[in-house]
N, CA, C, O and the ligand as a Tripos MOL2 file, in Angstrom:
@<TRIPOS>MOLECULE
protein
  245   243    62     0     0
PROTEIN
NO_CHARGES

@<TRIPOS>ATOM
      1 N           0.8440   -1.2050    0.0000 N.3       1 MET1
      2 CA          0.0000    0.0000    0.0000 C.3       1 MET1
      3 C           0.8790    1.2550    0.0000 C.2       1 MET1
      4 O           1.5440    1.5580    0.9900 O.2       1 MET1
      5 N           0.8720    1.9600   -1.0930 N.am      2 GLU2
      6 CA          1.6940    3.1680   -1.2140 C.3       2 GLU2
      7 C           0.7970    4.3970   -1.1150 C.2       2 GLU2
      8 O           1.0560    5.4370   -1.7200 O.2       2 GLU2
      9 N          -0.2390    4.2440   -0.3500 N.am      3 ASP3
     10 CA         -1.2680    5.2760   -0.3570 C.3       3 ASP3
     11 C          -0.9450    6.4570    0.5420 C.2       3 ASP3
     12 O          -1.5410    7.5260    0.4060 O.2       3 ASP3
     13 N           0.0100    6.2670    1.4740 N.am      4 HIS4
     14 CA          0.2940    7.3520    2.3990 C.3       4 HIS4
     15 C           1.3290    8.3130    1.8160 C.2       4 HIS4
     16 O           2.4800    7.9490    1.5770 O.2       4 HIS4
     17 N           0.8920    9.5230    1.6020 N.am      5 THR5
     18 CA          1.7680   10.5460    1.0470 C.3       5 THR5
     19 C           2.0780   11.5730    2.1260 C.2       5 THR5
     20 O           1.1830   12.0290    2.8380 O.2       5 THR5
     21 N           3.3260   11.9260    2.2380 N.am      6 GLU6
     22 CA          3.6890   12.9430    3.2200 C.3       6 GLU6
     23 C           3.6550   14.3280    2.5870 C.2       6 GLU6
     24 O           4.1350   14.5460    1.4750 O.2       6 GLU6
     25 N           3.0750   15.2440    3.3320 N.am      7 HIS7
     26 CA          3.0220   16.6240    2.8950 C.3       7 HIS7
     27 C           3.7410   17.4720    3.9270 C.2       7 HIS7
     28 O           3.7820   17.1300    5.1090 O.2       7 HIS7
     29 N           4.2990   18.5610    3.4790 N.am      8 VAL8
     30 CA          4.9620   19.4690    4.4140 C.3       8 VAL8
     31 C           3.9480   20.4820    4.9080 C.2       8 VAL8
     32 O           3.3650   21.2420    4.1340 O.2       8 VAL8
     33 N           3.7540   20.4730    6.2250 N.am      9 CYS9
     34 CA          2.8110   21.3950    6.8440 C.3       9 CYS9
     35 C           3.3250   22.8270    6.7170 C.2       9 CYS9
     36 O           4.4910   23.1050    6.9980 O.2       9 CYS9
     37 N           2.4450   23.7300    6.2930 N.am     10 ILE10
     38 CA          2.8540   25.1290    6.0830 C.3      10 ILE10
     39 C           2.9370   25.8830    7.3990 C.2      10 ILE10
     40 O           3.4860   26.9840    7.4440 O.2      10 ILE10
     41 N           2.4040   25.3130    8.4680 N.am     11 ILE11
     42 CA          2.4640   25.9760    9.7670 C.3      11 ILE11
     43 C           3.7270   25.5940   10.5170 C.2      11 ILE11
     44 O           4.5090   26.4640   10.9010 O.2      11 ILE11
     45 N           3.9320   24.3030   10.7300 N.am     12 CYS12
     46 CA          5.0720   23.8590   11.5360 C.3      12 CYS12
     47 C           6.2570   23.4160   10.6750 C.2      12 CYS12
     48 O           7.3750   23.2800   11.1740 O.2      12 CYS12
     49 N           6.0100   23.1910    9.3840 N.am     13 GLY13
     50 CA          7.0960   22.8430    8.4760 C.3      13 GLY13
     51 C           7.5290   21.3950    8.5420 C.2      13 GLY13
     52 O           8.5460   21.0210    7.9560 O.2      13 GLY13
     53 N           6.7620   20.5700    9.2540 N.am     14 HIS14
     54 CA          7.0910   19.1590    9.3600 C.3      14 HIS14
     55 C           6.3290   18.3570    8.3070 C.2      14 HIS14
     56 O           5.2210   18.7160    7.9100 O.2      14 HIS14
     57 N           6.9390   17.2800    7.8710 N.am     15 ALA15
     58 CA          6.2710   16.3920    6.9240 C.3      15 ALA15
     59 C           5.3700   15.4360    7.6770 C.2      15 ALA15
     60 O           5.8330   14.6630    8.5150 O.2      15 ALA15
     61 N           4.0830   15.4880    7.3770 N.am     16 LYS16
     62 CA          3.1070   14.6460    8.0630 C.3      16 LYS16
     63 C           2.2430   13.9380    7.0290 C.2      16 LYS16
     64 O           2.0850   14.3950    5.8970 O.2      16 LYS16
     65 N           1.6930   12.8130    7.4530 N.am     17 GLU17
     66 CA          0.8080   12.0690    6.5620 C.3      17 GLU17
     67 C          -0.6450   12.4920    6.7160 C.2      17 GLU17
     68 O          -1.4170   12.5110    5.7580 O.2      17 GLU17
     69 N          -0.9970   12.8370    7.9750 N.am     18 GLU18
     70 CA         -2.3980   13.1510    8.2300 C.3      18 GLU18
     71 C          -2.5890   14.6400    8.4440 C.2      18 GLU18
     72 O          -1.8350   15.2880    9.1700 O.2      18 GLU18
     73 N          -3.6040   15.1590    7.8030 N.am     19 GLY19
     74 CA         -3.8940   16.5780    7.9390 C.3      19 GLY19
     75 C          -4.9190   17.0030    6.9090 C.2      19 GLY19
     76 O          -5.5260   16.1680    6.2390 O.2      19 GLY19
     77 N          -5.1050   18.2950    6.7870 N.am     20 ILE20
     78 CA         -6.0820   18.8300    5.8510 C.3      20 ILE20
     79 C          -5.3790   19.7040    4.8200 C.2      20 ILE20
     80 O          -4.2740   20.1960    5.0510 O.2      20 ILE20
     81 N          -6.0310   19.8870    3.6890 N.am     21 THR21
     82 CA         -5.4790   20.7470    2.6510 C.3      21 THR21
     83 C          -6.4220   21.9280    2.4320 C.2      21 THR21
     84 O          -7.5910   21.7560    2.0860 O.2      21 THR21
     85 N          -5.8890   23.1240    2.6400 N.am     22 ILE22
     86 CA         -6.6670   24.3420    2.4270 C.3      22 ILE22
     87 C          -6.0290   25.1230    1.2930 C.2      22 ILE22
     88 O          -4.8290   25.3970    1.3170 O.2      22 ILE22
     89 N          -6.8250   25.4770    0.3070 N.am     23 VAL23
     90 CA         -6.3480   26.1460   -0.9050 C.3      23 VAL23
     91 C          -5.0020   25.5640   -1.3570 C.2      23 VAL23
     92 O          -4.0280   26.2790   -1.5910 O.2      23 VAL23
     93 N          -4.9990   24.2430   -1.4640 N.am     24 SER24
     94 CA         -3.8650   23.4530   -1.9530 C.3      24 SER24
     95 C          -2.6360   23.5300   -1.0630 C.2      24 SER24
     96 O          -1.5510   23.1140   -1.4690 O.2      24 SER24
     97 N          -2.7930   24.0560    0.1450 N.am     25 GLN25
     98 CA         -1.6980   24.0560    1.1100 C.3      25 GLN25
     99 C          -2.0370   23.0860    2.2340 C.2      25 GLN25
    100 O          -3.1740   23.0230    2.7030 O.2      25 GLN25
    101 N          -1.0330   22.3360    2.6510 N.am     26 PHE26
    102 CA         -1.2630   21.2940    3.6440 C.3      26 PHE26
    103 C          -1.0510   21.8100    5.0600 C.2      26 PHE26
    104 O          -0.0720   22.4980    5.3490 O.2      26 PHE26
    105 N          -1.9810   21.4680    5.9290 N.am     27 ILE27
    106 CA         -1.8530   21.7650    7.3530 C.3      27 ILE27
    107 C          -2.0400   20.4530    8.0990 C.2      27 ILE27
    108 O          -3.0580   19.7790    7.9430 O.2      27 ILE27
    109 N          -1.0370   20.0920    8.9200 N.am     28 CYS28
    110 CA         -1.0860   18.8030    9.5990 C.3      28 CYS28
    111 C          -2.1730   18.7970   10.6780 C.2      28 CYS28
    112 O          -2.6940   19.8340   11.0890 O.2      28 CYS28
    113 N          -2.4810   17.5880   11.1090 N.am     29 GLN29
    114 CA         -3.5690   17.4000   12.0600 C.3      29 GLN29
    115 C          -3.3040   18.1590   13.3660 C.2      29 GLN29
    116 O          -4.2160   18.7350   13.9600 O.2      29 GLN29
    117 N          -2.0470   18.1460   13.7960 N.am     30 ASP30
    118 CA         -1.6930   18.8190   15.0450 C.3      30 ASP30
    119 C          -1.9710   20.3170   14.9690 C.2      30 ASP30
    120 O          -2.5860   20.8950   15.8640 O.2      30 ASP30
    121 N          -1.5080   20.9290   13.8890 N.am     31 CYS31
    122 CA         -1.6930   22.3720   13.7380 C.3      31 CYS31
    123 C          -3.1600   22.7140   13.5040 C.2      31 CYS31
    124 O          -3.6480   23.7510   13.9520 O.2      31 CYS31
    125 N          -3.8530   21.8290   12.7970 N.am     32 GLU32
    126 CA         -5.2620   22.0720   12.5130 C.3      32 GLU32
    127 C          -6.0680   22.0860   13.8000 C.2      32 GLU32
    128 O          -6.9100   22.9600   14.0040 O.2      32 GLU32
    129 N          -5.8090   21.1080   14.6720 N.am     33 SER33
    130 CA         -6.5410   21.0550   15.9380 C.3      33 SER33
    131 C          -6.1170   22.2060   16.8410 C.2      33 SER33
    132 O          -6.9060   22.7120   17.6390 O.2      33 SER33
    133 N          -4.8580   22.6100   16.6990 N.am     34 GLU34
    134 CA         -4.3740   23.7340   17.4960 C.3      34 GLU34
    135 C          -5.0600   25.0260   17.0600 C.2      34 GLU34
    136 O          -5.3920   25.8760   17.8860 O.2      34 GLU34
    137 N          -5.2670   25.1590   15.7590 N.am     35 MET35
    138 CA         -5.9470   26.3390   15.2270 C.3      35 MET35
    139 C          -7.3590   26.4370   15.7630 C.2      35 MET35
    140 O          -7.8400   27.5100   16.1300 O.2      35 MET35
    141 N          -8.0170   25.2710   15.7990 N.am     36 VAL36
    142 CA         -9.4010   25.2340   16.2600 C.3      36 VAL36
    143 C          -9.4960   25.6770   17.7210 C.2      36 VAL36
    144 O         -10.4550   26.3310   18.1300 O.2      36 VAL36
    145 N          -8.4700   25.3000   18.4990 N.am     37 HIS37
    146 CA         -8.5050   25.6010   19.9250 C.3      37 HIS37
    147 C          -7.7830   26.9000   20.2860 C.2      37 HIS37
    148 O          -7.7250   27.2820   21.4550 O.2      37 HIS37
    149 N          -7.2490   27.5580   19.2960 N.am     38 THR38
    150 CA         -6.5060   28.7790   19.5740 C.3      38 THR38
    151 C          -7.4530   29.9360   19.8910 C.2      38 THR38
    152 O          -8.3890   30.2210   19.1430 O.2      38 THR38
    153 N          -7.1890   30.5760   20.9870 N.am     39 ASP39
    154 CA         -7.9790   31.7420   21.3640 C.3      39 ASP39
    155 C          -7.6360   32.9160   20.4560 C.2      39 ASP39
    156 O          -6.4810   33.1040   20.0740 O.2      39 ASP39
    157 N          -8.6440   33.6940   20.1200 N.am     40 ALA40
    158 CA         -8.4260   34.8240   19.2250 C.3      40 ALA40
    159 C          -7.4760   35.8510   19.8220 C.2      40 ALA40
    160 O          -6.8450   36.6220   19.1000 O.2      40 ALA40
    161 N          -7.3820   35.8530   21.1350 N.am     41 GLU41
    162 CA         -6.4950   36.7920   21.8050 C.3      41 GLU41
    163 C          -5.0580   36.2830   21.8260 C.2      41 GLU41
    164 O          -4.1220   37.0260   22.1240 O.2      41 GLU41
    165 N          -4.9090   35.0300   21.5110 N.am     42 ASP42
    166 CA         -3.5790   34.4390   21.5790 C.3      42 ASP42
    167 C          -2.7080   34.9270   20.4260 C.2      42 ASP42
    168 O          -3.1910   35.1820   19.3230 O.2      42 ASP42
    169 N          -1.4370   35.0480   20.7050 N.am     43 ALA43
    170 CA         -0.5080   35.5210   19.6870 C.3      43 ALA43
    171 C          -0.4110   34.5470   18.5150 C.2      43 ALA43
    172 O          -0.1370   34.9360   17.3800 O.2      43 ALA43
    173 N          -0.6410   33.2890   18.8180 N.am     44 LYS44
    174 CA         -0.5790   32.2840   17.7590 C.3      44 LYS44
    175 C          -1.6280   32.5230   16.6920 C.2      44 LYS44
    176 O          -1.4150   32.2300   15.5160 O.2      44 LYS44
    177 N          -2.7550   33.0570   17.1120 N.am     45 TYR45
    178 CA         -3.8180   33.3330   16.1630 C.3      45 TYR45
    179 C          -3.3200   34.2550   15.0570 C.2      45 TYR45
    180 O          -3.5980   34.0460   13.8760 O.2      45 TYR45
    181 N          -2.5820   35.2710   15.4660 N.am     46 HIS46
    182 CA         -2.0540   36.2200   14.4940 C.3      46 HIS46
    183 C          -1.0170   35.5580   13.5930 C.2      46 HIS46
    184 O          -0.8820   35.8910   12.4160 O.2      46 HIS46
    185 N          -0.2980   34.6230   14.1760 N.am     47 TYR47
    186 CA          0.6790   33.8800   13.3810 C.3      47 TYR47
    187 C          -0.0290   33.0460   12.3210 C.2      47 TYR47
    188 O           0.4160   32.9840   11.1750 O.2      47 TYR47
    189 N          -1.1070   32.4200   12.6930 N.am     48 PHE48
    190 CA         -1.8650   31.6250   11.7340 C.3      48 PHE48
    191 C          -2.4400   32.5110   10.6370 C.2      48 PHE48
    192 O          -2.4010   32.1560    9.4590 O.2      48 PHE48
    193 N          -2.9670   33.6500   11.0230 N.am     49 ILE49
    194 CA         -3.5130   34.5850   10.0430 C.3      49 ILE49
    195 C          -2.4260   35.0140    9.0700 C.2      49 ILE49
    196 O          -2.6470   35.1060    7.8630 O.2      49 ILE49
    197 N          -1.2470   35.2730    9.6230 N.am     50 HIS50
    198 CA         -0.1110   35.6530    8.7980 C.3      50 HIS50
    199 C           0.2030   34.5560    7.7810 C.2      50 HIS50
    200 O           0.4360   34.8360    6.6050 O.2      50 HIS50
    201 N           0.2060   33.3110    8.2440 N.am     51 GLN51
    202 CA          0.4760   32.1920    7.3510 C.3      51 GLN51
    203 C          -0.6040   32.0960    6.2740 C.2      51 GLN51
    204 O          -0.3130   31.8370    5.1060 O.2      51 GLN51
    205 N          -1.8430   32.3070    6.6820 N.am     52 MET52
    206 CA         -2.9520   32.2270    5.7410 C.3      52 MET52
    207 C          -2.8420   33.3040    4.6650 C.2      52 MET52
    208 O          -3.1460   33.0630    3.4970 O.2      52 MET52
    209 N          -2.4050   34.4920    5.0720 N.am     53 ARG53
    210 CA         -2.2350   35.5790    4.0970 C.3      53 ARG53
    211 C          -1.1730   35.2100    3.0740 C.2      53 ARG53
    212 O          -1.2950   35.5110    1.8870 O.2      53 ARG53
    213 N          -0.1140   34.5420    3.5680 N.am     54 GLN54
    214 CA          0.9350   34.1230    2.6480 C.3      54 GLN54
    215 C           0.4110   33.0990    1.6490 C.2      54 GLN54
    216 O           0.7880   33.1030    0.4770 O.2      54 GLN54
    217 N          -0.4580   32.2300    2.1310 N.am     55 ILE55
    218 CA         -1.0720   31.2420    1.2420 C.3      55 ILE55
    219 C          -1.8680   31.9570    0.1650 C.2      55 ILE55
    220 O          -1.7690   31.6240   -1.0160 O.2      55 ILE55
    221 N          -2.6560   32.9390    0.5750 N.am     56 SER56
    222 CA         -3.4870   33.6860   -0.3740 C.3      56 SER56
    223 C          -2.6260   34.3460   -1.4360 C.2      56 SER56
    224 O          -2.9790   34.3660   -2.6150 O.2      56 SER56
    225 N          -1.4980   34.8850   -1.0080 N.am     57 MET57
    226 CA         -0.5920   35.5480   -1.9490 C.3      57 MET57
    227 C          -0.0190   34.5450   -2.9430 C.2      57 MET57
    228 O           0.0700   34.8040   -4.1430 O.2      57 MET57
    229 N           0.3690   33.3830   -2.3980 N.am     58 GLN58
    230 CA          0.9370   32.3540   -3.2770 C.3      58 GLN58
    231 C          -0.1030   31.8750   -4.2930 C.2      58 GLN58
    232 O           0.1910   31.6580   -5.4680 O.2      58 GLN58
    233 N          -1.3260   31.7210   -3.7900 N.am     59 THR59
    234 CA         -2.3990   31.2440   -4.6540 C.3      59 THR59
    235 C          -2.7180   32.2450   -5.7460 C.2      59 THR59
    236 O          -3.1310   31.8740   -6.8450 O.2      59 THR59
    237 N          -2.5220   33.5240   -5.4310 N.am     60 HIS60
    238 CA         -2.8690   34.5920   -6.3540 C.3      60 HIS60
    239 C          -1.9420   34.6150   -7.5650 C.2      60 HIS60
    240 O          -2.3150   35.1260   -8.6210 O.2      60 HIS60
    241 N          -0.7620   34.0770   -7.4230 N.am     61 VAL61
    242 CA          0.2210   34.1240   -8.5160 C.3      61 VAL61
    243 C          -0.2900   33.3400   -9.7200 C.2      61 VAL61
    244 O           0.3940   33.2610  -10.7400 O.2      61 VAL61
    245 ZN          1.8580   21.2950   11.3770 Zn       62 ZN62
@<TRIPOS>BOND
     1     1     2 1
     2     2     3 1
     3     3     4 2
     4     3     5 am
     5     5     6 1
     6     6     7 1
     7     7     8 2
     8     7     9 am
     9     9    10 1
    10    10    11 1
    11    11    12 2
    12    11    13 am
    13    13    14 1
    14    14    15 1
    15    15    16 2
    16    15    17 am
    17    17    18 1
    18    18    19 1
    19    19    20 2
    20    19    21 am
    21    21    22 1
    22    22    23 1
    23    23    24 2
    24    23    25 am
    25    25    26 1
    26    26    27 1
    27    27    28 2
    28    27    29 am
    29    29    30 1
    30    30    31 1
    31    31    32 2
    32    31    33 am
    33    33    34 1
    34    34    35 1
    35    35    36 2
    36    35    37 am
    37    37    38 1
    38    38    39 1
    39    39    40 2
    40    39    41 am
    41    41    42 1
    42    42    43 1
    43    43    44 2
    44    43    45 am
    45    45    46 1
    46    46    47 1
    47    47    48 2
    48    47    49 am
    49    49    50 1
    50    50    51 1
    51    51    52 2
    52    51    53 am
    53    53    54 1
    54    54    55 1
    55    55    56 2
    56    55    57 am
    57    57    58 1
    58    58    59 1
    59    59    60 2
    60    59    61 am
    61    61    62 1
    62    62    63 1
    63    63    64 2
    64    63    65 am
    65    65    66 1
    66    66    67 1
    67    67    68 2
    68    67    69 am
    69    69    70 1
    70    70    71 1
    71    71    72 2
    72    71    73 am
    73    73    74 1
    74    74    75 1
    75    75    76 2
    76    75    77 am
    77    77    78 1
    78    78    79 1
    79    79    80 2
    80    79    81 am
    81    81    82 1
    82    82    83 1
    83    83    84 2
    84    83    85 am
    85    85    86 1
    86    86    87 1
    87    87    88 2
    88    87    89 am
    89    89    90 1
    90    90    91 1
    91    91    92 2
    92    91    93 am
    93    93    94 1
    94    94    95 1
    95    95    96 2
    96    95    97 am
    97    97    98 1
    98    98    99 1
    99    99   100 2
   100    99   101 am
   101   101   102 1
   102   102   103 1
   103   103   104 2
   104   103   105 am
   105   105   106 1
   106   106   107 1
   107   107   108 2
   108   107   109 am
   109   109   110 1
   110   110   111 1
   111   111   112 2
   112   111   113 am
   113   113   114 1
   114   114   115 1
   115   115   116 2
   116   115   117 am
   117   117   118 1
   118   118   119 1
   119   119   120 2
   120   119   121 am
   121   121   122 1
   122   122   123 1
   123   123   124 2
   124   123   125 am
   125   125   126 1
   126   126   127 1
   127   127   128 2
   128   127   129 am
   129   129   130 1
   130   130   131 1
   131   131   132 2
   132   131   133 am
   133   133   134 1
   134   134   135 1
   135   135   136 2
   136   135   137 am
   137   137   138 1
   138   138   139 1
   139   139   140 2
   140   139   141 am
   141   141   142 1
   142   142   143 1
   143   143   144 2
   144   143   145 am
   145   145   146 1
   146   146   147 1
   147   147   148 2
   148   147   149 am
   149   149   150 1
   150   150   151 1
   151   151   152 2
   152   151   153 am
   153   153   154 1
   154   154   155 1
   155   155   156 2
   156   155   157 am
   157   157   158 1
   158   158   159 1
   159   159   160 2
   160   159   161 am
   161   161   162 1
   162   162   163 1
   163   163   164 2
   164   163   165 am
   165   165   166 1
   166   166   167 1
   167   167   168 2
   168   167   169 am
   169   169   170 1
   170   170   171 1
   171   171   172 2
   172   171   173 am
   173   173   174 1
   174   174   175 1
   175   175   176 2
   176   175   177 am
   177   177   178 1
   178   178   179 1
   179   179   180 2
   180   179   181 am
   181   181   182 1
   182   182   183 1
   183   183   184 2
   184   183   185 am
   185   185   186 1
   186   186   187 1
   187   187   188 2
   188   187   189 am
   189   189   190 1
   190   190   191 1
   191   191   192 2
   192   191   193 am
   193   193   194 1
   194   194   195 1
   195   195   196 2
   196   195   197 am
   197   197   198 1
   198   198   199 1
   199   199   200 2
   200   199   201 am
   201   201   202 1
   202   202   203 1
   203   203   204 2
   204   203   205 am
   205   205   206 1
   206   206   207 1
   207   207   208 2
   208   207   209 am
   209   209   210 1
   210   210   211 1
   211   211   212 2
   212   211   213 am
   213   213   214 1
   214   214   215 1
   215   215   216 2
   216   215   217 am
   217   217   218 1
   218   218   219 1
   219   219   220 2
   220   219   221 am
   221   221   222 1
   222   222   223 1
   223   223   224 2
   224   223   225 am
   225   225   226 1
   226   226   227 1
   227   227   228 2
   228   227   229 am
   229   229   230 1
   230   230   231 1
   231   231   232 2
   232   231   233 am
   233   233   234 1
   234   234   235 1
   235   235   236 2
   236   235   237 am
   237   237   238 1
   238   238   239 1
   239   239   240 2
   240   239   241 am
   241   241   242 1
   242   242   243 1
   243   243   244 2
@<TRIPOS>SUBSTRUCTURE
     1 MET1         2 RESIDUE 1 A MET
     2 GLU2         6 RESIDUE 1 A GLU
     3 ASP3        10 RESIDUE 1 A ASP
     4 HIS4        14 RESIDUE 1 A HIS
     5 THR5        18 RESIDUE 1 A THR
     6 GLU6        22 RESIDUE 1 A GLU
     7 HIS7        26 RESIDUE 1 A HIS
     8 VAL8        30 RESIDUE 1 A VAL
     9 CYS9        34 RESIDUE 1 A CYS
    10 ILE10       38 RESIDUE 1 A ILE
    11 ILE11       42 RESIDUE 1 A ILE
    12 CYS12       46 RESIDUE 1 A CYS
    13 GLY13       50 RESIDUE 1 A GLY
    14 HIS14       54 RESIDUE 1 A HIS
    15 ALA15       58 RESIDUE 1 A ALA
    16 LYS16       62 RESIDUE 1 A LYS
    17 GLU17       66 RESIDUE 1 A GLU
    18 GLU18       70 RESIDUE 1 A GLU
    19 GLY19       74 RESIDUE 1 A GLY
    20 ILE20       78 RESIDUE 1 A ILE
    21 THR21       82 RESIDUE 1 A THR
    22 ILE22       86 RESIDUE 1 A ILE
    23 VAL23       90 RESIDUE 1 A VAL
    24 SER24       94 RESIDUE 1 A SER
    25 GLN25       98 RESIDUE 1 A GLN
    26 PHE26      102 RESIDUE 1 A PHE
    27 ILE27      106 RESIDUE 1 A ILE
    28 CYS28      110 RESIDUE 1 A CYS
    29 GLN29      114 RESIDUE 1 A GLN
    30 ASP30      118 RESIDUE 1 A ASP
    31 CYS31      122 RESIDUE 1 A CYS
    32 GLU32      126 RESIDUE 1 A GLU
    33 SER33      130 RESIDUE 1 A SER
    34 GLU34      134 RESIDUE 1 A GLU
    35 MET35      138 RESIDUE 1 A MET
    36 VAL36      142 RESIDUE 1 A VAL
    37 HIS37      146 RESIDUE 1 A HIS
    38 THR38      150 RESIDUE 1 A THR
    39 ASP39      154 RESIDUE 1 A ASP
    40 ALA40      158 RESIDUE 1 A ALA
    41 GLU41      162 RESIDUE 1 A GLU
    42 ASP42      166 RESIDUE 1 A ASP
    43 ALA43      170 RESIDUE 1 A ALA
    44 LYS44      174 RESIDUE 1 A LYS
    45 TYR45      178 RESIDUE 1 A TYR
    46 HIS46      182 RESIDUE 1 A HIS
    47 TYR47      186 RESIDUE 1 A TYR
    48 PHE48      190 RESIDUE 1 A PHE
    49 ILE49      194 RESIDUE 1 A ILE
    50 HIS50      198 RESIDUE 1 A HIS
    51 GLN51      202 RESIDUE 1 A GLN
    52 MET52      206 RESIDUE 1 A MET
    53 ARG53      210 RESIDUE 1 A ARG
    54 GLN54      214 RESIDUE 1 A GLN
    55 ILE55      218 RESIDUE 1 A ILE
    56 SER56      222 RESIDUE 1 A SER
    57 MET57      226 RESIDUE 1 A MET
    58 GLN58      230 RESIDUE 1 A GLN
    59 THR59      234 RESIDUE 1 A THR
    60 HIS60      238 RESIDUE 1 A HIS
    61 VAL61      242 RESIDUE 1 A VAL
    62 ZN62       245 GROUP 0 **** ****
Protein backbone atom coordinates (compact mmCIF):
# COMPACT_ATOMS: atom_id res chain seq x y z
CA MET A 1 0.00 0.00 0.00
CA GLU A 2 1.69 3.17 -1.21
CA ASP A 3 -1.27 5.28 -0.36
CA HIS A 4 0.29 7.35 2.40
CA THR A 5 1.77 10.55 1.05
CA GLU A 6 3.69 12.94 3.22
CA HIS A 7 3.02 16.62 2.89
CA VAL A 8 4.96 19.47 4.41
CA CYS A 9 2.81 21.39 6.84
CA ILE A 10 2.85 25.13 6.08
CA ILE A 11 2.46 25.98 9.77
CA CYS A 12 5.07 23.86 11.54
CA GLY A 13 7.10 22.84 8.48
CA HIS A 14 7.09 19.16 9.36
CA ALA A 15 6.27 16.39 6.92
CA LYS A 16 3.11 14.65 8.06
CA GLU A 17 0.81 12.07 6.56
CA GLU A 18 -2.40 13.15 8.23
CA GLY A 19 -3.89 16.58 7.94
CA ILE A 20 -6.08 18.83 5.85
CA THR A 21 -5.48 20.75 2.65
CA ILE A 22 -6.67 24.34 2.43
CA VAL A 23 -6.35 26.15 -0.91
CA SER A 24 -3.87 23.45 -1.95
CA GLN A 25 -1.70 24.06 1.11
CA PHE A 26 -1.26 21.29 3.64
CA ILE A 27 -1.85 21.76 7.35
CA CYS A 28 -1.09 18.80 9.60
CA GLN A 29 -3.57 17.40 12.06
CA ASP A 30 -1.69 18.82 15.05
CA CYS A 31 -1.69 22.37 13.74
CA GLU A 32 -5.26 22.07 12.51
CA SER A 33 -6.54 21.06 15.94
CA GLU A 34 -4.37 23.73 17.50
CA MET A 35 -5.95 26.34 15.23
CA VAL A 36 -9.40 25.23 16.26
CA HIS A 37 -8.50 25.60 19.93
CA THR A 38 -6.51 28.78 19.57
CA ASP A 39 -7.98 31.74 21.36
CA ALA A 40 -8.43 34.82 19.23
CA GLU A 41 -6.49 36.79 21.81
CA ASP A 42 -3.58 34.44 21.58
CA ALA A 43 -0.51 35.52 19.69
CA LYS A 44 -0.58 32.28 17.76
CA TYR A 45 -3.82 33.33 16.16
CA HIS A 46 -2.05 36.22 14.49
CA TYR A 47 0.68 33.88 13.38
CA PHE A 48 -1.87 31.62 11.73
CA ILE A 49 -3.51 34.59 10.04
CA HIS A 50 -0.11 35.65 8.80
CA GLN A 51 0.48 32.19 7.35
CA MET A 52 -2.95 32.23 5.74
CA ARG A 53 -2.23 35.58 4.10
CA GLN A 54 0.94 34.12 2.65
CA ILE A 55 -1.07 31.24 1.24
CA SER A 56 -3.49 33.69 -0.37
CA MET A 57 -0.59 35.55 -1.95
CA GLN A 58 0.94 32.35 -3.28
CA THR A 59 -2.40 31.24 -4.65
CA HIS A 60 -2.87 34.59 -6.35
CA VAL A 61 0.22 34.12 -8.52
ZN1 LIG B 1 1.86 21.30 11.38
